[in-house]
C-alpha positions as CSV (number, residue, x, y, z in Angstrom):
1,M,0.0,0.0,0.0
2,Q,1.5,3.3,-1.1
3,L,1.2,6.3,1.3
4,H,-0.5,9.4,0.2
5,P,2.1,12.2,-0.6
6,A,0.6,14.4,2.1
7,F,1.5,11.8,4.8
8,I,5.0,11.5,3.4
9,F,5.3,15.3,3.5
10,L,4.0,15.7,7.0
11,G,6.1,12.8,8.3
12,G,9.2,14.4,6.7
13,L,8.3,17.7,8.3
14,V,7.9,16.2,11.8
15,V,11.3,14.3,11.4
16,I,13.1,17.4,10.1
17,L,11.8,19.6,12.9
18,L,12.8,17.0,15.6
19,G,16.2,16.7,14.0
20,A,16.7,20.5,13.8
21,A,15.8,20.7,17.5
22,L,18.3,18.0,18.5
23,L,20.9,19.6,16.2
24,L,20.4,23.0,17.7
25,R,20.6,21.7,21.2
26,G,23.7,19.7,20.6
27,A,25.4,22.5,18.7
28,T,24.8,25.1,21.4
29,R,26.0,22.8,24.1
30,V,29.1,21.8,22.3
31,A,29.9,25.4,21.6
32,T,29.4,26.3,25.3
33,L,31.7,23.4,26.4
34,L,34.3,24.7,23.9
35,G,34.2,28.1,25.6
36,V,32.3,30.1,22.9
37,R,30.6,33.1,24.4
38,P,26.8,32.9,24.8
39,V,26.2,36.1,22.8
40,I,28.2,34.6,19.9
41,I,26.2,31.3,20.2
42,G,22.9,33.2,20.1
43,L,23.8,35.4,17.1
44,T,25.4,32.7,15.0
45,V,24.9,29.1,16.0
46,V,21.2,29.5,16.9
47,A,20.4,31.5,13.8
48,V,22.1,28.9,11.6
49,G,20.5,26.1,13.6
50,T,17.0,27.4,13.1
51,S,17.7,27.5,9.4
52,M,18.8,23.9,9.2
53,P,15.4,22.7,7.8
54,E,15.8,25.1,4.9
55,L,19.4,23.9,4.4
56,A,18.4,20.2,4.4
57,V,15.4,20.9,2.1
58,G,17.6,23.0,-0.3
59,V,20.4,20.4,-0.6
60,A,17.9,17.5,-1.0
61,A,16.0,19.4,-3.6
62,A,19.2,20.3,-5.5
63,L,20.4,16.7,-5.5
64,E,17.0,15.6,-6.9
65,G,17.0,18.3,-9.6
66,R,14.2,20.3,-7.9
67,G,16.1,23.6,-7.6
68,G,12.9,25.6,-7.9
69,L,11.6,24.2,-4.7
70,A,14.8,25.3,-2.9
71,V,14.6,28.9,-4.1
72,G,10.9,29.0,-3.4
73,N,11.5,27.7,0.1
74,I,14.1,30.4,0.9
75,A,12.0,33.3,-0.5
76,G,8.8,32.0,1.1
77,S,10.5,31.4,4.5
78,N,11.9,34.9,4.6
79,I,8.6,36.5,3.7
80,F,6.8,34.3,6.3
81,N,9.5,35.0,9.0
82,I,9.2,38.8,8.8
83,L,5.5,39.3,7.9
84,V,3.9,36.6,10.0
85,I,6.3,35.9,12.9
86,V,7.4,39.4,13.6
87,G,3.9,40.6,12.9
88,L,2.3,38.1,15.3
89,S,4.9,38.9,18.0
90,A,4.1,42.6,17.8
91,L,0.3,42.0,17.7
92,L,0.6,39.9,20.9
93,R,2.7,42.6,22.6
94,P,4.4,45.7,21.3
95,L,8.0,44.8,20.4
96,P,10.8,46.8,21.9
97,L,14.2,46.3,20.2
98,H,17.6,47.0,21.8
99,L,20.0,44.7,20.0
100,M,22.9,46.7,18.5
101,S,23.4,43.9,16.0
102,L,20.1,44.8,14.4
103,K,21.8,48.0,13.1
104,L,23.9,45.6,11.1
105,D,21.4,42.8,10.5
106,V,18.6,44.8,8.7
107,P,20.9,46.6,6.2
108,V,22.7,43.2,5.5
109,M,19.3,41.5,4.9
110,I,18.4,44.2,2.5
111,G,21.7,43.9,0.7
112,A,21.5,40.1,0.6
113,S,17.9,40.3,-0.8
114,L,18.9,42.8,-3.5
115,A,22.1,40.8,-4.4
116,L,20.0,37.7,-4.8
117,I,17.7,39.5,-7.3
118,I,20.8,40.6,-9.3
119,M,22.3,37.1,-9.3
120,A,19.0,35.6,-10.5
121,W,18.6,38.0,-13.4
122,D,19.7,35.3,-15.9
123,G,17.4,32.7,-14.4
124,V,20.1,30.5,-12.8
125,L,22.0,30.7,-9.6
126,S,25.4,29.2,-10.5
127,R,28.1,27.8,-8.3
128,V,30.0,31.1,-8.6
129,D,26.9,32.8,-7.2
130,G,26.8,30.3,-4.4
131,L,30.5,30.9,-3.6
132,L,29.9,34.7,-3.5
133,L,26.9,34.2,-1.2
134,L,28.9,32.0,1.2
135,T,31.8,34.6,1.2
136,F,29.4,37.3,2.1
137,G,27.9,35.0,4.8
138,L,31.3,34.5,6.4
139,S,32.0,38.2,6.3
140,Y,28.7,38.9,8.0
141,T,29.5,36.3,10.7
142,L,32.8,37.9,11.4
143,A,31.2,41.4,11.7
144,L,28.7,40.0,14.1
145,V,31.4,38.6,16.3
146,L,33.1,41.9,16.4
147,L,29.9,43.9,17.0
148,S,28.9,41.5,19.8
149,R,31.7,42.9,22.0
150,H,29.8,46.2,22.2
151,E,26.4,44.7,23.2
152,S,25.1,46.1,26.5
153,A,25.8,44.1,29.7
154,A,22.0,43.5,30.1
155,M,21.9,42.0,26.6
156,R,24.9,39.8,27.2
157,R,23.1,38.5,30.4
158,E,20.0,37.7,28.3
159,F,22.1,35.7,25.9
160,A,23.9,33.9,28.7
161,E,20.6,33.0,30.4
162,E,19.3,31.5,27.1
163,F,22.4,29.9,25.8
164,G,25.0,29.9,28.6
165,S,26.2,27.1,30.7
166,E,23.4,27.5,33.2
167,S,20.9,26.4,30.6
168,T,22.9,23.7,29.2
169,A,22.8,21.2,32.0
170,P,21.0,17.9,31.3
171,S,18.0,16.7,33.3
172,S,18.7,15.7,36.9
173,A,18.5,12.0,36.1
174,M,20.9,12.4,33.2
175,A,23.2,14.7,35.3
176,A,24.0,11.9,37.6
177,L,25.4,9.9,34.7
178,L,26.9,12.7,32.8
179,H,28.8,14.4,35.7
180,S,32.1,14.9,33.9
181,R,32.8,17.5,31.2
182,G,34.0,14.8,28.8
183,A,30.9,12.7,29.2
184,R,28.7,15.8,28.6
185,G,30.7,16.5,25.5
186,V,30.1,13.0,24.2
187,W,26.4,13.2,25.0
188,Y,26.0,16.6,23.2
189,A,28.0,15.3,20.2
190,V,25.6,12.4,20.0
191,L,22.7,14.8,20.0
192,L,24.4,16.8,17.3
193,V,25.0,13.8,15.1
194,A,21.5,12.4,15.7
195,G,20.0,15.8,14.8
196,I,22.0,16.0,11.5
197,A,20.9,12.4,10.6
198,L,17.2,13.1,11.4
199,T,17.3,16.5,9.6
200,L,18.7,14.9,6.4
201,L,16.2,12.0,6.5
202,G,13.3,14.4,7.1
203,A,14.4,16.6,4.3
204,E,14.4,13.7,1.9
205,L,10.9,12.6,2.9
206,L,9.6,16.2,2.8
207,V,11.1,16.9,-0.7
208,S,9.8,13.6,-2.0
209,G,6.3,14.3,-0.6
210,A,6.3,17.9,-1.8
211,G,7.2,16.8,-5.3
212,A,4.5,14.2,-5.4
213,L,2.0,16.8,-4.2
214,A,3.0,19.2,-6.9
215,Q,2.5,16.6,-9.5
216,R,-0.8,15.5,-8.1
217,F,-2.3,19.0,-8.0
218,G,-0.7,20.1,-11.2
219,V,1.4,23.0,-9.7
220,S,5.2,23.6,-9.8
221,D,7.8,22.6,-7.2
222,T,8.4,26.4,-6.8
223,L,4.9,27.1,-5.7
224,I,4.9,24.2,-3.2
225,G,8.2,25.6,-1.9
226,L,6.8,29.1,-1.5
227,T,3.8,28.0,0.5
228,I,3.6,24.7,2.5
229,V,7.3,23.9,2.5
230,A,8.2,27.5,3.5
231,I,5.7,27.6,6.3
232,G,6.6,24.2,7.6
233,T,10.4,24.8,7.7
234,S,9.7,28.1,9.5
235,A,8.1,26.3,12.4
236,P,11.2,26.5,14.6
237,E,11.4,30.3,14.3
238,L,7.7,30.7,14.8
239,A,7.7,28.6,18.0
240,T,10.8,30.2,19.4
241,T,9.5,33.8,18.8
242,L,6.0,33.2,20.2
243,V,7.3,31.5,23.3
244,A,9.8,34.4,23.8
245,T,6.9,36.9,23.3
246,H,4.9,35.1,26.0
247,Q,7.9,35.3,28.4
248,D,8.5,39.0,27.4
249,D,12.1,38.0,26.3
250,R,12.1,38.8,22.6
251,D,15.2,40.8,21.8
252,V,17.3,37.6,21.3
253,A,14.4,35.8,19.5
254,I,14.0,38.7,17.0
255,G,17.7,39.0,16.5
256,N,17.9,35.3,15.7
257,L,14.9,35.6,13.4
258,V,16.5,38.4,11.3
259,G,19.8,36.6,11.4
260,S,18.1,33.4,10.2
261,C,16.7,35.3,7.2
262,I,20.2,36.5,6.3
263,Y,21.7,33.0,6.7
264,N,18.9,31.6,4.5
265,I,20.1,33.6,1.6
266,L,23.9,33.8,2.2
267,V,24.7,30.4,3.7
268,I,21.7,28.1,3.0
269,L,21.1,29.1,-0.6
270,G,24.9,29.5,-1.2
271,M,25.5,25.9,-0.2
272,T,22.5,24.7,-2.2
273,C,24.0,26.4,-5.3
274,L,27.3,24.7,-4.7
275,V,25.7,21.3,-4.4
276,A,23.6,21.7,-7.6
277,Q,25.7,20.5,-10.5
278,D,24.0,22.7,-13.1
279,G,23.1,25.6,-10.8
280,V,19.6,26.3,-9.3
281,A,17.0,27.5,-11.8
282,V,14.9,30.5,-10.8
283,A,11.4,30.6,-12.3
284,R,10.4,33.9,-13.9
285,D,7.4,34.5,-11.6
286,V,9.6,34.0,-8.6
287,F,12.1,36.5,-10.0
288,W,9.5,39.1,-10.7
289,I,7.2,38.6,-7.7
290,D,8.6,36.7,-4.7
291,L,12.2,37.8,-4.7
292,P,11.2,41.5,-5.0
293,L,8.6,41.0,-2.3
294,A,11.2,39.4,0.0
295,A,13.5,42.4,-0.6
296,A,10.6,44.9,-0.1
297,V,9.8,43.2,3.3
298,A,13.4,43.6,4.3
299,I,13.4,47.3,3.3
300,L,10.1,47.7,5.2
301,L,11.9,46.6,8.4
302,L,14.4,49.5,8.2
303,P,12.0,52.4,9.0
304,V,9.8,50.2,11.3
305,F,12.8,49.1,13.4
306,R,13.9,52.7,13.7
307,S,10.6,54.3,14.5
308,G,11.0,54.6,18.3
309,D,13.1,51.4,18.4
310,S,10.0,49.3,18.6
311,V,7.4,47.5,16.4
312,S,3.9,48.6,17.4
313,R,0.7,46.5,17.3
314,R,-0.4,48.5,14.3
315,E,2.7,47.7,12.4
316,G,2.5,44.1,13.4
317,G,-1.1,44.0,12.1
318,L,0.1,45.6,8.9
319,F,2.7,42.8,8.5
320,V,0.2,40.0,9.0
321,G,-2.3,41.7,6.7
322,V,0.2,42.0,3.9
323,Y,1.0,38.3,4.2
324,V,-2.7,37.4,4.0
325,L,-3.1,39.5,0.9
326,Y,0.0,37.8,-0.6
327,L,-1.5,34.3,0.0
328,L,-4.9,35.3,-1.4
329,S,-3.3,36.8,-4.5
330,F,-1.1,33.7,-4.7
331,L,-4.0,31.3,-4.7
332,W,-6.0,33.5,-7.1
333,W,-3.4,34.1,-9.8
334,R,-0.8,31.3,-9.5
335,T,-2.7,28.0,-8.9
């Protein structure tokens, strides 16, 4: 009996999210044991970790010759991250912003979004484009590390509380067994490896199910990537930000969210381009509609984040409303 593609897709999504959670947990703990400062872990390891579903999907799609799904997933994820996740967070509670890194993050996100449009002009993202994106990503990470030295003491404490050694201890039952630093290192490394394995397995199932769904409903891989795949792979960012909003502890979550959007383009899509033997094709409608929208959303953040250093409920409602209009127009014109 053959499973319906929807079950394969949902099963892959569950596996990939579980794997991403284990990978993120293992990576942050290993980094802490190696003496990496919590603020650096928060700004880099966590931002990359929450983008792991997009990376796994992008690589799996590229290897299967479904590059359109990879590009659609990145564009759709970034649009969803900003319009829906930031918007919902501000709707639930006005969003004050104090991270100095956002003064770097938002302009970099705008630059990365515009650079992606320029690179996609010929309809293909080549391996050279991927190498350039990765180079920019490494430069951005270095700039973050340097800028983190100037974060306020209060902000460093917030990062330490979320990602520092105090929060990395295993459960009490496990602590009795893992009392030594070396044993903890082995345990966290096991979590890291298990997370990578599950993420890759989940990505293969998700891409296979998404491709079958696209064929069954007569739509392109790109459209599937822009909608259900993008929303599904953004689940870690959505959960993290909404929980942080409820706990009134959102500076770090929003910083990681914006950082995740940047890594989606520079690192995730860059690596996907390197894996794809003939480059990643960019559909014309994605070039003319979705990539410009992702850039416009990034540009929209600049005045919003600078208007009193906060995102108001009205602005949050505007963000969510724009995404609803985007989905409605998507369903009307492109399916």
